[in-house]
C-alpha positions, -999 to +999 in steps of 0.1 A: -629+167+855-591+161+849-577+131+826-564+115+857-600+115+874-617+103+842-590+076+840-599+065+875-634+061+864-623+042+831-604+017+851-635+006+870-652-001+837-650-030+814-637-009+784-642+018+761-672+017+736-680+042+710-710+023+694-741+019+715-748-014+695-718-029+713-726-017+748-721-043+775-726-040+813-699-016+829-690-002+794-674+034+793-691+051+765-675+080+746-698+099+721-680+110+691-693+129+662-688+120+627-700+136+593-733+120+594-741+115+631-735+128+666-732+102+691-740+126+721-777+118+709-771+082+723-755+091+756-790+082+774-794+050+756-757+039+765-766+043+800-799+026+798-780-003+782-756-006+813-728+019+805-711+031+839-701+063+825-705+084+792-684+112+780-701+138+760-692+173+746-728+187+742-744+198+775-778+195+759-774+158+764-762+158+801-781+132+821-768+127+858-735+122+876-727+094+854-721+120+826-688+135+819-688+168+799-657+177+782-648+203+754-640+177+727-650+139+730-624+129+706-596+150+722-605+136+755-604+099+742-568+107+729-556+122+761-572+092+781-553+069+758-521+088+763-525+087+801-533+051+800-504+042+781-480+060+808-502+044+836-494+008+821-459+015+815-454-014+793-432-019+761-451-007+729-441-017+695-453+005+669-454-002+631-464+018+600-456+014+563-472+015+529-479-023+526-481-053+550-487-033+581-517-057+593-502-089+583-468-079+600-487-068+630-504-102+634-474-121+628-456-104+655-484-110+679-485-147+673-445-149+679-445-128+711-476-145+724-454-177+729-436-159+756-458-129+766-493-117+773-496-095+741-523-073+728-525-058+694-545-034+672-577-052+663-583-052+624-571-022+608-580+002+639-549+022+631-559+058+629-567+088+652-596+070+669-583+034+664-549+039+680-565+052+713-590+025+712-561+001+709-542+016+738-573+015+761-578-020+753-545-029+771-548-039+808-527-048+836-522-083+824-508-068+790-470-075+788-462-061+755-484-040+733-483-039+694-498-007+679-504-004+641-505+031+626-521+043+594-516+074+578-526+093+545-512+127+552-481+145+568-480+148+607-503+119+612-477+094+623-461+121+645-496+126+662-501+089+669-466+085+682-473+112+708-503+094+719-487+057+719-452+067+729-436+036+715-404+021+728-399+002+695-408+010+659-408-007+624-416+005+590-425-021+567-418-002+535-422+031+515-443+026+486-469+043+463-499+044+487-520+074+496-501+095+471-531+120+469-528+128+506-490+125+510-482+146+478-462+118+459-436+093+470-413+117+487-442+128+508-448+093+516-412+087+529-414+119+550-447+112+566-440+076+574-405+086+587-421+106+613-419+074+633-381+075+631-380+111+641-400+101+672-379+071+681-345+091+676-356+122+696-368+099+725-338+075+724-360+044+715-351+015+693-361+005+658-363-027+639-347-023+604-348-043+573-313-037+563-319-047+527-340-015+523-318+013+512-341+040+526-345+022+560-309+016+564-301+053+557-328+068+578-319+050+609-282+053+612-286+076+640-311+054+661-303+021+681-315-004+658-320-042+654-316-055+619-324-083+596-310-090+561-309-115+533-273-103+521-255-089+554-245-118+576-235-092+602-269-082+610-287-096+641-307-119+621-294-132+589-319-148+566-303-176+547-330-184+522-363-172+509-386-191+484-424-188+475-442-212+452-467-202+463-462-203+500-432-185+516-406-207+533-378-188+553-346-203+564-324-188+593-302-203+619-311-239+620-347-232+612-369-237+580-400-220+586-429-230+559-457-205+563-492-203+551-485-169+536-485-164+497-457-144+476-424-131+480-437-099+491-447-115+525-413-127+532-401-095+550-434-094+569-423-130+582-385-117+587-395-089+608-416-110+631-386-134+633-364-105+642-386-090+670-392-123+684-356-132+688-349-098+704-376-104+729-361-141+737-388-161+720-370-194+709-365-204+674-386-233+680-416-213+692-410-186+665-413-215+640-443-229+658-461-197+657-453-186+623-462-219+607-496-220+624-506-185+613-533-186+585-542-153+569-579-143+566-600-111+554-590-114+516-551-109+526-530-133+504-554-161+512-551-194+490-586-205+482-598-236+462-632-233+444-643-258+419-612-269+401-594-233+405-567-224+429-572-187+437-548-161+454-572-138+470-555-105+479-584-083+476-582-065+509-565-034+492-540-023+466-517+004+455-491+005+428-464-009+449-483-037+462-499-045+431-465-046+412-450-071+439-481-092+437-478-095+399-443-103+401-448-130+424-477-145+406-459-144+372-429-162+388-450-191+401-443-224+385-479-230+376-497-234+343-529-218+332-527-186+352-552-158+351-549-122+366-579-104+377-571-068+392-591-039+400-586-001+401-563+014+427-577+043+446-563+075+464-537+082+436-546+117+428-534+131+398-510+104+391-538+077+391-539+073+353-502+070+349-499+045+376-526+022+360-507+025+328-476+013+344-495-018+354-509-024+320-474-018+303-459-042+328-481-068+317-478-063+279-451-086+275-465-114+297-472-144+277-498-171+280-516-152+311-551-140+306-553-106+322-587-089+332-586-053+343-616-041+360-625-003+368-624+031+350-588+040+355-577+007+339-602+010+312-589+044+305-555+029+297-571+001+275-548-013+247-553-041+222-538-074+233-548-109+229-544-118+263-563-087+279-597-079+288-609-045+300-642-036+319-655-001+330-670-017+362-674-050+381-710-058+368-695-060+332-668-083+343-694-105+361-715-106+327-683-120+312-679-147+339-714-158+337-707-167+301-671-178+305-661-201+333-625-210+346-614-246+348-582-258+364-569-222+366-545-205+390-560-170+396-547-138+412-574-115+425-562-081+438-577-046+439-584-016+462-609-021+490-635-003+472-636-026+444-645-054+467-632-080+440-637-110+464-671-109+451-656-126+422-656-158+441-693-160+437-691-165+401-663-188+398 
């Protein structure tokens, strides 16, 4: 069966499902294999639960005419997504970067939704499976699609661009994320810039933070739409940026007062402003959209618990995002501040040195109590009256049970595997 024939069956369905627990009537089930499971074994169950069709790549699980046998289910899913993208022929905005991808994607969506029927990546489904699922969630009613792309090694963004075929691209930044897979910072820049290579070779457009030297340099030969806090000749000139702790942005005659914390979120907002402006969303609508956006999922959330104000930024962390979060927190005009940070993962051979850099950065911070959680931070333990180091989260919780915070401003940040949002249960 050709991809075109499979697509004809797909558009009769209610949508792709890869988990039988989420099967609904008229679903189209694709059986993928993982390290610990083979979803081919669930093909019969999917049909019994109401799936119209199932794609499998193991003939032992063929059931009847509703079963589509392919050589590789994942490859078929990716090819189906590519075909569907061409079939819909709508503008696609793709974004990647080391930090801020998901927040920026959500900001772009709320802005464009003021004028268009938009659909975007759900959560962080941004890999070789998530991007096809995102594309296949777009329908004939979708007017603009927004696709987040994540990567932790070379050629991944190139592969995802070949599937999504974006008309527009944006890279949030180039930082110290996934250093182990990319092979250092230069590898990160090379890997993320695969999006620029795609846009250039296909004569597409790029949105650019003109204040980012790397972005400015690498997009010179691409048609670009720019924003800047310093260059008034850019498409969108940002007149003012403040954060204490919420970010406020001034441009044109508009003053946007967001619900996002930290100067590091300013460019995420600026990108959404620029993209909204390009697509003809009015300044008033952009302002309304951005001021109504409230972050969730442990991303730069402001939480009040007991007598404490807490900046909960525990969704993930790498050296770049950690440093800007700390810089922002330190400059806040607040008294009695406490920093609670956890290990940063996927840094490979550079991990201990990167954790040491964070400890060294905080050495001269005065009157801020700092709690470092995790083996890599503990390996860089130093004597400092404001510092406390813990090999693991349980030891930190033991401390909290004996020492309570009152009337404090706290920053909580660490890699996803640290799950530092658990701290809230003990404050």
